C-alpha positions, 0 to 999 in steps of 0.5 A: 247266353246259350240255349241247350236242347236235349233229346233222345230220352224215353222208356227202355227195358233194363239192359237196353240202350239210349242215346241222348243229344244236346244241341247248344246255340246262342254262344260260341262253344269254343273252349267250353266243356259240357256235361250231363247230370241227372236227377231222380225223384227225391234226390239231388241232381248228380254228375254223370259225365263231362267232356272238354271242348276238344273232346280229348278229355272226359270224366265219368261218375263211377256208376256209369263207367264202362256203360256210358260214353260222352262225345261231341259232334264235329262242330263241337256245339252238340254233345251226346251221351250213349247209354248202354246196359241201362239199369233201373237205377239210371231212371232220372231226368237227364240234363246237359249243361255248359261250363261257366268259363272257357278252358276250365278243364272238365268240371264235375261240380254242378256249380261250375256250370252256368247254363242248363237244358230243360231235361229229358226223361229216361225211364228204365224198366226192370 
């Protein structure tokens, strides 16, 4: 089983930036894609971005393209989400997750992810 710990959330004004981090431990990260999801109050948890184990493949939801960048650390067991030009509608709890099977591409569906972090709050004020 893998443990995921997110950090980096906080309160920022619209137009500002935040960088989220997620550290994985307890299971090899080799071959496993990782992703970021978010959940706003009263809404479903939604996909934000995902990255392959190698880091060469990424996927973003349309609303964050050009503003957010997902990346992995050199050791591959850490994933980052650089968020620029933040908007109030980006306010949510952000969760990182690992793909349920290795070498499975870059999944968008949350059903493909089997381990989740505890979440970190991002609040963007207008």
